[in-house]
Every structure is written in C-alpha cells, then in structure tokens.
N, C-alpha and C positions, 0 to 999 in steps of 0.2 A: 181569723176575725183580727182588727187591726185595734187597739187601743183605744182610739176614738171611738168606734161603734160600742166596746166594753164601760166607757166613761157617760154612753148615750143609753143606757138600759136601763129600764127603771130598778127602784132596789130589788126587789124579788129575784127577779131574772138574771139580775147580777151573783148576786149570793148564790144562785142554782149553777150559774157560770164557774164559779171562783170553787164552788165543793167541788168539781170535777178535779181540780187540780188539788187540794186540800180539802179532806171532808170532817172540818172542824167546823162547828155551823157559828161560835162567836167571831172568830177568827176573820171568815168570810163577811159576816154581818160591820163589822170593825174595818175591813180593808173597802167593803162595796161605800160606805161610807165617807170614805178617806178619799173620793173619786171627786173632780176628774184627776189624771195621772197626763195626761198629755201626750207621752210616752212610754215604751217598752220599759225602759229604765227606771224611771217614778213610778212604775207600777210595782214589777221587782222588788225595789227599794223600801218601799210602803207596806207590801206582804211581808218582806222578810223582817222586818221593825214588827210587824203586830204579829209575828210567829213568835219572836223571844219572851214576848207577856202573856200568849195564850196559855187561859189556865191548862191545869193538869186534865182536867176532864174533856176539855177541846181537846186535847191530845190525845187523850185513851179514844176516843170517838173517830179521829183519825187515822189512829193505828188499827182500829176495827175493820176498817174498811179496806188495807191492804190486805193482798191476796198472801200467803206463804211464798220464801223465795224456792224456787224450783217446780211448784205446782202451776197447771196451765192456768192461767189468771182470767177472768170473764170479761174486763174493763180492754177497752184499744190502749189506756196511757199504759196499764202494766204490760200488759201483752210485747209494745213496742221496747219495753225498758228489760224484760228479762227476754229477750230473744236469744241474746247470747248462751244463756243459765241453759235455757229450754232445751238446746240444741247440742246440750251438753251430753256425756257418756252417762248411761242408765245407771252404774254402781254411784256415780258422783252425785246424781240425783238420790237416788236411795239414802245414801248419807247426808244428803242438805236434810230430807225428810226426816229422819233420826234426830237430824241436830235440833231442826224445828221443833221437835216435840222437847225436847231436854232443854231448849232455851224459852219456850213456852212453858214449862214447869217450873221454871227458874225465875225468871221475870212476870207471866201474868199476863206478855201481849206478844203478838209476833214480832219475828225476828225482824225490825225494818235496815235496809239497807239501800242504798241508793245504788240499782242494778247496771241500768244505764251503760252497756257497752265491757260488762265484768261477765268473765267465764267462770261456769261454774266450779272449778275448786279453788280460784280467786273468793267469791263468795263464801265456799265452806271454809276457807283456810279463816275469812274475817270472822266467822260464825262463831268458832272455836277457839280465836282468841277472844272473843268478846263473852262467851258465858265464864270467864274469869273474871269478869268484872264484879265491882259489886255493884249493888241495886242504883246509890245516884250516880255512881260514875257512867251507867249505863245509860240511865236516863239522861243526861248529860247526852252523850252518843245518840241516842234515839233522835233527841231535839235536832242535833246537827243534821242527821239524815234526813229527818221529815223535812228539813228547810232545803235539804239539797234538790230532793225529792220533787218539793211545790216548785222549786224557782226552773227546774227542766221544765216543768209543765206548763208554767206560767209561759216561759219561752217560748213554748213551743204553740199553746194557746194564740198569742199576738204575731205570730209569726204565721200562722197561717191564712 
C-alpha cells in the first residue's frame, strides 16, 4: 500500500489498517485523524509522536496483541519478525519460554522486544537483563520497543 492510498481510506478502514501495525485503538484513531501524510516519513513521524502520548491502557491493549517471543505467532508481521528466533536451538527456545513466564509474572504483560533479525540467544540475553529492571524502567523500555516494532511495520506497510 502506498501512503497516498492510506491517506484516501475512510477513517474506520484506516484505523483498521493502522492497528495491524500497533493494536492500540486510540493511537490508531489519532494517527488516522492526522491524515493526509503524503510521504512515508510523515506517516512514521506522526505515528511515533502519537505513540509517545498514548495512554497506558492503549499500550496494554497493544501488548496483549503481541505473541510471546519464541512461540509460533499467528500473524504474518510477527512471523517475519521472529523468523531468526524460531530457527533457534530448541533448548534456547525452552529457556525463552521459561523466561517469558518469569517476565509476565514480574511485570504482568508479555515480554516485548523488537525481534526482527535477532537470534534466540540474543533475545534470551536481553530478556534476562530486563528482568532486573524496576517496573517504571521496564515500562519505558516497553514503550521504546513498541515504537520500534510499530515503525518497522509501518515502513513495511507503505513500502509494499
């Protein structure tokens, strides 16, 4: 889809498309309302700016839509992003699964990390390091990771 096509969609359809990149309803509504963008860069900048002020409840909705790292995701975007992880050693994938459980117990949501092009051992190391974060620090990290994933998906969306 070209950015010009996104600009011409009716608002509800635009929000639906944007939610394939970040399933945060209020974020999608605000980004859709900011059209027209005209360029991919303008879209990505507007989306990033909106994500900074997105309410925590919206971030929680977006987190709930993400699969666990190392599990076979249903969505195409997640499958592409986790391709290197899923090709990992089964032992490392088991350790990721255990780490995911510890992370969710500690922070109350899925371990979110921009996995694109990263290996299972690398993401396991990142997970272990992040388990030492306090909740406020981790929430800031989660927002940065969500922004990176969203930007990657938006870039793919308007480049296709």
